[in-house]
C-alpha positions in Angstrom: 54.7 -17.0 -53.5 57.9 -15.7 -53.8 61.0 -17.0 -51.5 62.3 -14.9 -49.0 65.9 -13.0 -49.8 66.5 -12.7 -46.6 66.3 -14.3 -43.4 63.1 -14.1 -41.4 63.8 -14.3 -37.6 64.9 -12.7 -33.8 68.7 -11.9 -34.1 71.0 -14.1 -32.6 73.5 -11.7 -31.1 70.7 -9.9 -28.7 69.2 -12.9 -27.8 72.6 -14.8 -26.9 72.9 -11.2 -24.5 69.7 -11.6 -23.1 70.7 -14.9 -22.3 73.9 -13.7 -20.4 72.4 -10.9 -19.0 69.9 -12.8 -17.0 71.9 -15.2 -16.1 74.3 -13.1 -14.2 71.9 -11.0 -12.9 71.0 -14.0 -11.2 74.4 -14.6 -9.6 75.0 -10.3 -8.8 71.4 -10.2 -6.6 71.6 -13.3 -5.2 75.5 -13.0 -4.2 74.2 -9.2 -3.0 71.0 -10.7 -1.1 72.8 -13.1 1.0 75.5 -10.6 1.9 78.6 -11.9 1.0 77.9 -15.6 2.5 78.9 -18.4 -0.5 76.6 -20.4 -1.7 76.4 -24.1 -0.2 77.9 -27.4 -1.9 75.0 -29.7 -1.7 77.2 -32.6 -1.1 77.7 -30.9 2.6 75.9 -32.1 5.5 72.0 -31.9 5.3 71.9 -29.9 8.0 73.9 -27.2 6.8 72.1 -27.3 3.3 68.8 -26.9 5.5 69.9 -24.0 7.4 71.4 -22.4 4.4 68.1 -22.1 2.4 66.0 -21.2 5.3 68.8 -18.2 6.2 68.5 -17.1 2.1 65.4 -17.6 1.1 64.8 -14.3 -0.6 67.9 -14.8 -2.5 66.9 -17.8 -3.3 64.2 -17.2 -4.7 65.2 -14.2 -6.6 68.3 -15.9 -8.2 66.0 -19.2 -9.0 63.7 -16.5 -11.2 66.6 -15.3 -13.2 67.7 -18.8 -13.9 64.3 -19.6 -15.1 64.1 -16.6 -17.1 67.3 -17.4 -18.6 66.5 -20.4 -20.2 63.4 -18.3 -22.7 65.7 -16.9 -24.9 68.7 -19.9 -24.8 65.7 -21.7 -26.1 64.6 -19.6 -29.0 68.5 -19.1 -29.7 68.5 -22.6 -30.3 65.5 -23.0 -32.9 67.0 -19.9 -34.7 69.9 -20.9 -34.9 68.9 -24.3 -36.4 66.8 -22.0 -38.7 69.1 -19.6 -39.7 71.8 -22.5 -40.8 68.9 -24.2 -42.4 68.4 -21.3 -44.2 71.5 -21.1 -45.6 71.5 -24.3 -46.7 73.0 -26.7 -44.1 70.9 -30.0 -45.1 73.1 -32.4 -42.3 72.1 -34.2 -39.2 74.2 -32.0 -36.7 71.2 -29.2 -37.4 68.8 -31.7 -35.2 71.8 -32.4 -32.7 72.0 -28.2 -32.0 68.1 -28.6 -32.0 68.0 -30.8 -29.2 70.7 -30.2 -27.4 69.8 -26.6 -27.6 66.4 -27.2 -26.2 67.6 -29.8 -23.9 69.5 -26.8 -21.9 67.1 -24.6 -21.9 64.5 -27.3 -20.2 67.3 -28.1 -17.7 67.5 -24.7 -16.9 63.9 -24.4 -16.4 63.4 -26.9 -14.2 67.0 -26.1 -12.6 64.7 -22.4 -11.6 61.6 -24.1 -10.6 63.2 -26.0 -8.1 65.3 -24.0 -7.2 62.3 -21.5 -6.5 60.5 -24.2 -4.3 63.6 -24.1 -2.5 62.5 -21.2 -1.0 59.3 -22.0 0.4 59.7 -21.8 4.2 58.0 -24.7 4.5 59.6 -27.1 2.3 62.9 -25.2 3.6 62.3 -26.1 7.2 62.6 -29.5 5.9 66.0 -32.0 6.1 64.8 -34.6 3.2 63.1 -32.4 1.3 65.6 -29.8 0.9 68.5 -32.4 0.2 66.6 -33.9 -2.7 65.0 -30.6 -4.4 68.5 -29.5 -4.2 70.2 -32.4 -5.6 67.5 -32.0 -8.7 68.0 -28.3 -9.0 71.7 -28.9 -8.8 72.5 -31.9 -12.0 69.6 -30.4 -14.5 71.4 -26.9 -14.0 74.7 -28.6 -13.5 75.3 -32.0 -15.6 72.0 -32.1 -17.6 72.5 -28.3 -19.0 76.0 -28.7 -19.6 75.6 -32.2 -21.9 72.6 -30.1 -23.7 75.0 -27.0 -24.2 77.9 -29.0 -25.9 75.1 -31.1 -28.1 74.1 -27.7 -29.3 77.6 -26.1 -29.3 78.4 -29.4 -31.2 75.7 -29.9 -34.0 76.5 -25.8 -34.7 80.0 -26.0 -35.3 80.7 -29.5 -37.1 77.8 -28.3 -39.8 79.1 -24.8 -40.5 83.1 -26.3 -40.9 81.8 -28.2 -43.0 79.9 -26.1 -44.7 82.8 -23.5 -44.5 79.9 -20.6 -41.7 82.7 -20.0 -39.2 86.6 -20.1 -38.9 88.3 -22.9 -37.7 89.5 -21.2 -34.4 85.9 -20.8 -33.7 84.9 -24.1 -34.3 87.7 -25.6 -32.7 86.2 -23.3 -29.9 82.8 -25.2 -30.2 83.9 -27.9 -30.1 85.9 -27.4 -26.6 82.4 -26.9 -25.6 81.2 -29.2 -26.5 83.4 -31.9 -25.2 83.3 -30.1 -21.8 79.9 -30.9 -21.6 79.9 -34.4 -22.6 82.5 -35.1 -20.1 80.7 -33.2 -17.3 78.1 -36.1 -17.3 81.1 -38.4 -15.7 80.3 -36.0 -12.6 77.5 -38.3 -11.8 79.6 -40.8 -11.2 82.9 -38.9 -9.9 82.2 -35.8 -7.8 85.5 -34.1 -9.3 84.3 -33.8 -13.2 81.8 -31.1 -12.0 85.0 -29.1 -12.7 83.9 -29.3 -16.7 80.2 -27.9 -15.5 81.6 -24.1 -15.5 84.2 -24.3 -18.6 81.3 -25.5 -20.5 79.2 -22.3 -19.4 81.5 -19.9 -19.4 83.5 -20.9 -22.2 80.7 -21.6 -24.1 78.5 -17.9 -23.3 81.5 -16.8 -25.3 81.3 -19.0 -27.9 77.7 -18.4 -28.3 78.0 -14.6 -28.7 81.0 -15.0 -31.2 79.3 -17.3 -33.5 75.7 -15.3 -33.6 77.7 -12.4 -34.7 79.8 -14.5 -37.2 76.7 -16.5 -38.9 74.5 -13.4 -39.0 77.5 -11.2 -40.9 78.1 -14.0 -43.2 74.6 -14.2 -44.4 74.4 -10.4 -44.4 77.3 -11.0 -46.7 75.3 -13.3 -48.8 72.1 -11.4 -49.5 74.6 -8.5 -50.8 75.6 -11.4 -52.6 72.6 -11.9 -54.0 71.2 -8.1 -54.5 74.2 -7.5 -56.7 73.6 -10.8 -58.7 70.0 -9.7 -59.5 70.9 -6.5 -60.4 
């Protein structure tokens, strides 16, 4: 069988955009449905948390749906990214680290979204102990677990791309920043201020994800054109 001369798989750029748009849609829809009410911190009094979820069942359900949905393109992105790197000749352990991290981040969003959806059930939202426990699970999966996984995805892609000269140094540096903040976010399990690293990982990670997708897609196309010129 003749080997493929070009990579066949979903568009990394499209997957990255869909992931970010779904996540953003959840934030916007939830904020609109809450009519400006700020999201509650899981560490405040249990009764305050219970009252918040009881009063915002629809907002919680909608935001949880979009969070769950955003996990799908992220997981496919991770698998496609690793497949593309291997197609481009990368044979390093970093690709497996990236795959593990990407799937961990995607699964973390899935569980966070599902736990959040459970909190939109009226009978559950009426119970202070149930709300407290389930909200912490949703928070931990969507926060530290996601950030650690995404950090590993960024590290695996950035390091292997650096040694293979597939990404520019400045973008590798951004990826390593995302990787470091992602891993440091695990400290939030023992020190609350470390939660500061989670939004850095998420939002800077969005930028890195899209830029890496664009650069690797262009690099692959340039390689295909070069191969076609050599063949002719």
